[in-house]
C-alpha positions in Angstrom: 118.5 47.4 35.3 120.1 47.0 31.8 119.5 49.3 28.9 119.8 47.7 25.6 120.9 50.5 23.3 120.6 50.3 19.4 122.2 53.1 17.6 120.9 53.2 13.9 122.2 55.5 11.1 119.4 55.6 8.5 119.5 57.0 4.9 117.8 60.3 4.6 115.5 59.1 1.6 113.8 56.5 3.9 114.2 58.2 7.3 110.6 59.4 7.5 109.2 56.0 6.6 111.7 54.2 8.9 110.9 56.3 11.9 107.2 55.8 11.4 107.7 51.8 11.1 110.0 52.0 14.3 107.4 53.7 16.3 104.2 51.9 15.0 105.7 48.3 14.3 109.2 47.3 15.5 109.3 48.9 18.9 105.8 47.6 19.7 106.9 44.2 18.4 110.0 44.2 20.7 108.0 45.2 23.7 105.4 42.5 23.0 107.9 39.8 23.8 107.5 40.9 27.4 111.3 41.3 28.3 111.6 45.0 28.1 109.4 47.3 30.3 110.4 50.5 28.8 111.4 51.9 25.3 112.5 55.2 24.0 113.9 56.4 20.7 116.1 59.5 20.6 117.7 61.4 17.8 121.4 61.8 18.1 122.1 65.6 17.6 125.1 65.7 15.3 125.8 67.0 11.9 125.1 64.2 9.2 125.6 63.8 5.7 122.9 61.7 3.6 121.0 60.4 6.7 120.2 60.6 10.4 121.2 58.8 13.6 118.9 57.4 16.4 119.5 55.7 19.6 116.7 53.2 20.5 116.9 52.3 24.2 115.1 49.3 25.7 115.1 48.7 29.4 114.8 45.3 31.3 115.5 44.3 34.8 118.6 42.2 34.5 121.3 40.7 32.1 119.4 37.3 32.2 116.3 38.9 30.8 118.4 40.6 28.0 120.3 37.4 27.1 116.8 35.7 26.7 115.9 38.3 24.4 119.1 38.1 22.5 118.9 34.4 22.1 115.0 33.9 21.5 113.8 37.0 19.9 116.3 39.2 18.5 117.3 37.3 15.3 113.7 37.3 14.0 113.1 40.9 14.8 116.5 42.0 13.3 115.7 40.0 10.1 112.4 41.9 9.8 114.3 45.3 9.9 116.8 44.0 7.3 113.9 42.8 5.2 112.3 46.2 5.2 115.4 48.5 5.2 118.3 46.3 4.3 121.1 48.4 2.8 119.7 51.6 3.9 121.0 51.6 7.8 123.8 50.4 9.8 123.5 49.5 13.3 125.4 48.8 16.4 124.4 47.7 19.8 125.7 48.4 23.3 124.7 47.2 26.8 124.3 49.7 29.6 123.9 48.9 33.4 122.2 51.6 35.3 124.2 52.1 38.6 
């Protein structure tokens, strides 16, 4: 199994709205493409100034599935996030393999 982890630092002034949008719109949209079978959002417990950090984890069966998501679906979904919250967040992505 592969976990696609997206770590996002979001500005405090939009954090409540962003979290609602993630739960009600973005994560469901990612799951709708049919590649990931599980998703969770976790708050990173660390002292922060001016915002909050979250780890969003999506689980799929194999690397080929993730690569299909990355190539076919990720650009549009990432563009949607930037359209709504551009300049209010930073994100970095990592891949994890369950062993």
